C-alpha positions as CSV (number, residue, x, y, z in Angstrom):
1,M,33.0,9.4,-19.1
2,S,30.4,7.8,-16.8
3,K,32.8,4.9,-16.2
4,L,35.6,7.3,-15.2
5,T,33.3,9.1,-12.7
6,G,31.2,6.2,-11.5
7,W,33.8,5.0,-9.0
8,W,33.3,8.4,-7.2
9,R,29.6,8.8,-7.6
10,N,28.8,5.3,-6.4
11,R,30.5,6.0,-3.0
12,S,28.6,7.2,0.0
13,S,29.4,10.6,1.6
14,A,31.5,9.1,4.3
15,A,33.5,7.0,1.7
16,K,34.1,10.1,-0.4
17,V,35.4,12.1,2.6
18,E,37.6,9.1,3.5
19,L,39.0,8.8,0.0
20,Y,39.8,12.5,-0.2
21,T,41.5,12.5,3.2
22,R,43.4,9.3,2.5
23,W,44.8,10.5,-0.8
24,S,45.6,13.9,0.7
25,F,47.9,12.2,3.2
26,H,49.3,10.0,0.5
27,L,50.2,13.1,-1.5
28,F,52.4,14.1,1.4
29,V,54.7,11.3,0.4
30,L,55.3,12.9,-3.0
31,I,55.6,16.4,-1.5
32,E,58.2,15.3,1.0
33,I,60.2,13.5,-1.7
34,M,59.9,16.2,-4.3
35,S,60.4,19.2,-2.0
36,F,63.0,17.9,0.4
37,G,64.5,14.8,-1.0
38,L,65.5,16.4,-4.3
39,S,67.1,19.3,-2.5
40,A,69.7,16.8,-1.2
41,V,70.5,15.7,-4.8
42,A,70.6,19.3,-6.0
43,S,73.2,20.1,-3.3
44,A,75.8,17.7,-4.8
45,D,78.1,20.5,-6.1
46,G,81.4,19.0,-5.1
47,R,82.2,21.6,-2.5
48,T,80.0,20.7,0.5
49,S,78.7,17.2,-0.3
50,S,79.6,14.3,-2.5
51,P,77.2,12.6,-4.9
52,A,77.3,9.5,-2.7
53,V,76.2,11.5,0.4
54,S,73.5,13.4,-1.6
55,L,72.1,10.1,-3.0
56,S,72.1,8.5,0.5
57,L,70.2,11.5,1.9
58,F,67.7,11.3,-1.0
59,L,67.1,7.6,-0.3
60,L,66.8,8.4,3.4
61,V,64.1,10.9,2.7
62,C,62.3,8.5,0.3
63,A,62.3,5.8,2.9
64,H,61.1,8.2,5.6
65,A,58.3,9.5,3.3
66,V,57.0,5.9,2.5
67,L,57.1,5.1,6.2
68,I,55.0,8.2,7.0
69,G,52.5,7.3,4.2
70,F,52.2,3.8,5.6
71,L,51.6,5.1,9.1
72,S,49.0,7.6,8.0
73,S,47.1,4.9,6.2
74,R,47.1,2.7,9.3
75,A,46.1,5.6,11.4
76,L,43.1,6.5,9.2
77,D,42.0,2.8,9.3
78,W,42.1,3.1,13.1
79,I,40.1,6.3,13.0
80,V,37.3,4.7,11.0
81,G,37.3,1.6,13.2
82,R,38.9,-1.0,10.9
83,R,42.2,-1.6,12.7
84,E,43.7,-1.3,16.1
85,R,45.7,1.9,16.9
86,P,49.2,1.6,15.2
87,V,51.1,2.2,18.4
88,R,54.2,0.2,17.5
89,L,54.4,1.7,14.0
90,A,54.1,5.2,15.5
91,V,57.0,4.4,17.9
92,V,59.1,3.1,15.0
93,T,58.3,6.2,12.9
94,S,59.3,8.4,15.8
95,A,62.6,6.6,16.3
96,V,63.4,6.5,12.5
97,T,62.6,10.3,12.3
98,A,64.9,11.1,15.2
99,A,67.7,9.0,13.9
100,A,67.4,10.4,10.4
101,C,67.4,14.0,11.7
102,L,70.4,13.3,13.9
103,A,72.3,11.8,11.0
104,V,71.7,14.9,8.9
105,L,72.8,17.1,11.8
106,V,76.0,15.1,12.2
107,L,76.7,15.5,8.5
108,R,76.1,19.2,8.9
109,K,78.5,19.3,11.8
110,S,81.2,17.5,9.8
111,G,80.7,19.8,6.8
112,H,79.5,17.1,4.4
113,V,76.1,18.8,4.1
114,A,75.4,22.5,3.6
115,D,73.5,24.2,6.5
116,T,70.6,25.2,4.2
117,V,70.2,21.6,3.0
118,A,70.5,20.2,6.5
119,S,67.9,22.6,7.9
120,M,65.5,21.9,5.0
121,L,65.8,18.1,5.5
122,V,65.4,18.2,9.3
123,L,62.4,20.6,9.0
124,G,60.7,18.5,6.3
125,M,61.1,15.1,8.0
126,T,60.2,16.4,11.4
127,C,57.0,18.4,10.4
128,F,55.6,15.5,8.3
129,A,56.3,13.0,11.1
130,T,54.6,15.3,13.5
131,G,51.5,15.7,11.4
132,T,51.2,11.9,11.0
133,L,51.8,11.1,14.6
134,V,48.9,13.4,15.5
135,L,46.6,11.0,13.7
136,C,47.5,8.3,16.2
137,L,46.4,10.3,19.2
138,K,42.9,10.4,20.8
139,R,43.0,13.6,22.9
140,V,43.5,17.1,21.6
141,R,45.8,18.2,24.4
142,H,48.1,15.3,23.5
143,M,48.0,16.4,19.9
144,W,49.2,19.9,20.7
145,C,52.2,18.5,22.6
146,V,53.7,16.7,19.6
147,A,55.0,19.8,17.8
148,P,56.6,21.4,20.9
149,A,58.2,18.1,21.8
150,S,59.7,17.7,18.3
151,A,61.0,21.3,18.5
152,V,62.6,20.8,21.9
153,G,64.1,17.5,20.8
154,T,65.6,19.1,17.7
155,G,66.9,22.0,19.6
156,L,68.6,19.8,22.1
157,A,70.2,17.7,19.4
158,V,71.5,20.8,17.6
159,L,72.8,22.3,20.9
160,A,74.5,19.0,21.8
161,L,76.4,18.9,18.5
162,G,77.9,22.3,19.3
163,L,76.3,24.2,16.4
164,P,75.8,28.0,16.7
165,V,73.1,29.3,19.0
166,G,71.4,31.1,16.1
167,E,70.9,27.8,14.4
168,V,69.5,26.3,17.5
169,F,66.8,28.9,17.7
170,G,66.2,28.6,14.0
171,Y,65.6,24.9,14.2
172,V,63.4,25.2,17.2
173,F,61.1,27.9,15.7
174,G,61.0,26.3,12.3
175,V,60.1,22.9,13.6
176,L,57.6,24.4,16.1
177,L,55.7,26.5,13.5
178,S,55.6,23.9,10.8
179,G,54.7,21.1,13.3
180,L,51.9,23.1,14.7
181,F,50.5,23.8,11.3
182,L,50.5,20.2,10.2
183,S,49.3,19.1,13.6
184,F,46.2,21.3,13.2
185,A,45.6,20.1,9.6
186,S,46.0,16.5,10.5
187,G,44.0,16.6,13.7
188,F,41.1,18.4,12.0
189,S,41.1,16.0,9.1
190,G,41.0,13.0,11.5
191,W,38.3,14.6,13.5
192,L,36.2,15.4,10.4
193,L,36.5,11.8,9.1
194,K,35.5,10.3,12.4
195,A,32.5,12.7,12.7
196,I,31.3,11.8,9.2
197,Y,31.5,8.1,9.9
198,E,29.7,8.5,13.2
199,L,26.9,10.5,11.5
200,D,26.7,7.8,8.8
201,R,26.4,5.0,11.5
202,A,23.9,7.1,13.4
203,R,21.7,7.4,10.4
204,E,21.9,3.7,9.7
205,L,21.1,3.0,13.4
206,Q,18.1,5.4,13.3
207,S,16.6,3.5,10.3
208,Q,17.2,0.2,12.1
209,L,15.5,1.5,15.3
210,A,12.6,2.7,13.2
211,V,12.1,-0.7,11.8
212,A,12.4,-2.3,15.2
213,E,9.9,0.1,16.7
214,E,7.4,-0.7,14.0
215,R,7.9,-4.4,14.6
216,L,7.3,-3.9,18.3
217,R,4.2,-1.9,17.6
218,F,2.8,-4.6,15.3
219,G,3.7,-7.3,17.8
220,R,2.0,-5.4,20.6
221,D,-1.2,-4.9,18.6
222,L,-1.3,-8.6,17.8
223,H,-0.7,-9.5,21.4
224,D,-3.5,-7.2,22.6
225,V,-5.9,-8.8,20.0
226,M,-4.9,-12.4,20.3
227,G,-4.0,-12.7,24.0
228,R,-7.4,-12.1,25.4
229,N,-9.3,-14.1,22.8
230,L,-6.9,-17.1,23.1
231,A,-7.3,-17.0,26.9
232,V,-11.1,-17.1,26.6
233,I,-10.9,-19.9,23.9
234,A,-8.7,-22.0,26.2
235,L,-11.0,-21.5,29.2
236,K,-14.1,-22.3,27.3
237,S,-12.6,-25.3,25.6
238,E,-11.5,-26.6,29.0
239,L,-15.1,-26.1,30.3
240,A,-16.5,-27.8,27.2
241,V,-14.2,-30.8,27.8
242,Q,-15.4,-31.1,31.5
243,L,-19.1,-30.8,30.4
244,A,-18.6,-33.4,27.7
245,R,-17.1,-35.9,30.1
246,R,-20.3,-35.5,32.2
247,D,-22.5,-35.9,29.2
248,R,-23.9,-32.4,29.7
249,P,-25.6,-30.8,26.7
250,E,-24.1,-27.4,27.6
251,A,-20.8,-28.6,26.1
252,V,-22.2,-28.0,22.6
253,D,-23.1,-24.4,23.6
254,Q,-19.6,-23.8,24.9
255,M,-18.0,-25.1,21.7
256,I,-20.3,-22.8,19.6
257,E,-19.1,-19.9,21.7
258,V,-15.5,-21.0,21.1
259,Q,-16.2,-21.0,17.4
260,R,-17.7,-17.5,17.6
261,I,-14.7,-16.1,19.5
262,A,-12.3,-17.7,17.1
263,R,-14.1,-16.1,14.2
264,E,-14.1,-12.8,16.0
265,A,-10.4,-13.1,16.7
266,Q,-9.8,-13.8,13.0
267,R,-11.6,-10.7,12.0
268,E,-9.7,-8.6,14.5
269,V,-6.4,-9.9,13.3
270,R,-7.4,-9.0,9.7
271,D,-8.2,-5.5,10.9
272,V,-4.8,-5.2,12.6
273,V,-2.9,-6.5,9.5
274,R,-5.0,-4.3,7.2
275,G,-4.2,-1.2,9.2
276,Y,-0.5,-2.2,9.1
277,R,-0.4,-2.8,5.4
278,E,-2.5,0.1,4.3
279,A,-0.8,3.5,4.0
280,D,-2.6,6.9,3.9
281,L,-1.3,8.9,1.0
282,S,-1.5,12.4,2.5
283,V,0.2,11.2,5.7
284,E,2.9,9.5,3.8
285,L,3.5,12.6,1.6
286,E,3.8,14.9,4.7
287,G,6.0,12.3,6.4
288,A,8.3,12.1,3.5
289,R,8.7,15.9,3.5
290,G,9.5,15.9,7.2
291,V,11.9,12.9,7.1
292,L,13.9,14.2,4.0
293,S,14.1,17.7,5.3
294,A,15.3,16.4,8.7
295,A,18.0,14.5,6.8
296,G,19.3,17.9,5.4
297,M,17.8,17.5,1.9
298,S,15.8,20.1,0.0
299,C,12.5,18.3,-0.4
300,R,9.6,19.7,-2.5
301,V,6.3,17.9,-2.2
302,E,3.5,18.8,-4.6
303,F,0.3,16.9,-4.5
304,E,-3.3,17.3,-5.5
305,A,-6.0,17.0,-2.8
306,G,-9.2,18.2,-4.4
307,R,-11.2,15.0,-3.9
308,E,-10.9,11.7,-2.0
309,L,-9.1,8.9,-3.7
310,P,-10.2,5.3,-3.4
311,A,-8.8,3.5,-0.4
312,D,-7.0,0.9,-2.4
313,V,-5.3,3.6,-4.6
314,Q,-4.3,5.6,-1.5
315,S,-2.8,2.5,0.0
316,A,-0.8,1.5,-3.1
317,L,0.5,5.0,-3.7
318,G,1.2,5.5,0.0
319,W,3.5,2.5,-0.1
320,V,5.2,3.8,-3.2
321,V,6.0,7.1,-1.3
322,R,7.2,5.2,1.8
323,E,9.5,2.9,-0.2
324,A,10.8,5.7,-2.4
325,T,11.6,7.8,0.7
326,T,13.5,4.9,2.2
327,N,15.5,4.4,-1.0
328,V,16.5,8.1,-1.1
329,L,17.7,8.0,2.5
330,R,19.7,4.7,2.2
331,H,21.0,4.8,-1.4
332,G,23.1,7.5,-3.1
333,D,24.0,10.9,-1.8
334,A,20.9,13.0,-2.4
335,R,20.8,16.7,-1.8
336,S,17.4,17.5,-3.3
337,C,14.2,15.5,-3.9
338,V,10.9,16.2,-5.7
339,I,7.7,14.3,-5.0
340,R,4.8,15.3,-7.3
341,L,1.3,13.8,-7.6
342,T,-0.6,15.0,-10.7
343,V,-3.4,13.9,-12.9
344,D,-3.6,14.4,-16.7
345,D,-6.5,15.2,-19.0
346,E,-7.3,11.5,-19.4
347,G,-7.6,11.0,-15.6
348,T,-4.4,9.1,-15.2
349,L,-2.9,9.6,-11.7
350,T,0.9,10.0,-11.8
351,L,3.3,9.9,-8.8
352,L,6.8,11.1,-9.5
353,V,9.7,10.8,-7.0
354,E,13.0,12.2,-8.3
355,N,16.3,12.8,-6.5
356,D,19.8,13.7,-7.3
357,G,23.0,12.0,-6.2
358,A,22.0,8.6,-7.4
359,P,24.7,6.1,-8.4
360,E,24.8,5.2,-12.1
361,T,25.1,1.5,-11.3
362,P,23.6,-0.4,-8.4
363,T,25.9,-0.9,-5.5
364,G,24.4,-4.2,-4.4
365,P,22.0,-6.9,-5.4
366,P,18.5,-5.8,-6.3
367,G,16.0,-5.9,-3.4
368,S,12.4,-6.9,-3.3
369,G,11.0,-3.4,-2.5
370,L,10.2,-2.4,-6.1
371,A,8.8,-5.8,-6.9
372,G,6.5,-5.5,-3.9
373,L,5.4,-2.0,-5.1
374,R,4.6,-3.4,-8.6
375,E,2.4,-6.1,-7.0
376,R,0.5,-3.5,-4.9
377,L,0.0,-1.3,-8.0
378,A,-1.1,-4.2,-10.1
379,V,-4.2,-4.5,-7.8
380,V,-5.3,-1.1,-9.0
381,D,-4.1,-1.6,-12.6
382,G,-1.1,0.6,-12.0
383,T,2.4,0.5,-13.3
384,L,5.8,1.4,-11.9
385,S,9.0,2.4,-13.6
386,A,12.3,3.3,-11.9
387,G,15.8,4.0,-13.0
388,P,18.5,6.6,-13.4
389,V,18.0,9.6,-15.8
390,D,20.2,12.4,-17.1
391,G,22.0,14.6,-14.7
392,G,22.8,11.9,-12.2
393,R,19.2,11.7,-11.0
394,F,17.0,8.8,-10.1
395,R,13.4,8.8,-11.1
396,L,10.5,6.6,-9.8
397,L,7.3,6.9,-11.7
398,A,4.0,5.3,-10.6
399,E,0.8,5.6,-12.8
400,V,-2.7,4.6,-11.9
401,P,-5.3,4.9,-14.7
402,G,-8.8,6.1,-13.9
403,R,-11.0,8.9,-15.4
404,Q,-12.7,9.2,-12.1
405,L,-9.7,11.1,-10.8
406,R,-10.2,14.0,-13.3
407,G,-10.2,17.4,-11.8
408,L,-7.8,16.7,-9.0
409,E,-6.2,20.2,-9.3
410,V,-5.7,21.7,-5.8
411,R,-2.0,22.0,-5.0
412,A,-0.9,21.8,-1.4
C-alpha cells in the first residue's frame, strides 16, 4: 500500500496541487468525449443522420477533445514557468473549434443532424475551448471576454445560416452561461496553481536569504577582528624591517609585538568561530517554535529548564534543534511538529523532534546534516537516530547520557 501512495506523499504541496489541477483538465477530455461525442453516435437513427455522419462527428469531437487536453497541458506548463505561452496552439485551437462548430451548424441546416444533437455538440466544444483558452491569458479582464466573444460568434454563425431566431438566442445564452462557468473554474485553477508555486519559491528564497545573511554576518565579524590586527601587524613588520636594516635593536621588540598581536588575533578568531558554531539550546527551541508557527504549522515545544546544562551539551542539542527545524521546513509537507526535551530516571537527556507529512522514501541523495549532528553529539557521548515511523511521521531522537541531569522537571 505504501508503494501505491508513495508517489503522492513524496511530492511537495505545490507538486500535489499541480498534479490535481493537471489531471482535472485531462479529465475534461473524457468528459467531452463521453458526454458530447457519444451523443452523435446515439443519434444515428436513420431518420436525421446516417451512421457515417454520426461517426464523423464522433471522431471530430474526439480530435477536438485531445487538442483541448494538449493545450491545457501546455498552458499549465506556462503558468508554472516551464514553457513559453502557447499562443500559436491557442490560435489553432480557436480556429479548429470555430470550424468544427460551423460544420455542425451546416449539417444542422441541411437536416443531416438533429437540432438537439447539433446544439449539444456546439455547446460542448465551445465551452471546453473557452475554459482552456482562459488558461492562456494573463489578465482577468481578458479572461472574462472569452465567453461573451464565443457566444456572439456562435450567435452570428447561427443567424448567418438562416436558422430560427429562437435557436439563435438559445445558442447565445447556452454558450455564454457555460463559457462563463468554465472560465471562472479554469481561471481560478490557474491562479491557485500560480500562487502555490510563488509561495513555494518564496519560502525557498527566504531560506537562501537566511543562509546568505548568516554568511555576511560571519564575514563581517571576521573582517572586524582580522582587519585591524592585520593592519597593525603589517605596519609593525614594516617598521621592524626598517629598524633591522639600520641595525637597530628595537627591531626585535617590534617583532615581539607582532608575535603578540598575531596570537591575540588568533584568540579573537577562535572566539568568533566558537560563537558561530555554538548554539544556545533555549534560544534554538524558542526560535524553532517561532519559525515553524510562522510557516503555518502547529508546533508544540516542551522542554525542561530546571537547571543549567553544560555548555557543550547545550551547543550539541542546539544544533540538533536547528538542523531538525531546517529539515521540517525543507522536506515533506508537515502540518504539525512536536519538539520535546525530557530526562529519564537514569539521568539520560532525550531530545525528540517528530513531524507529520514526511515522505516514506528520501527524495534525493542523503545530505551531511545528520552526519554532522552525530559528530557533535559524539563529543558529549550522545547518540542520534532518525527515520520514518508509523502514521507517515518522521522522528529524530537525540540522547545524551548523564546522571547529573537528574531532576530537570520544569516544563516551559
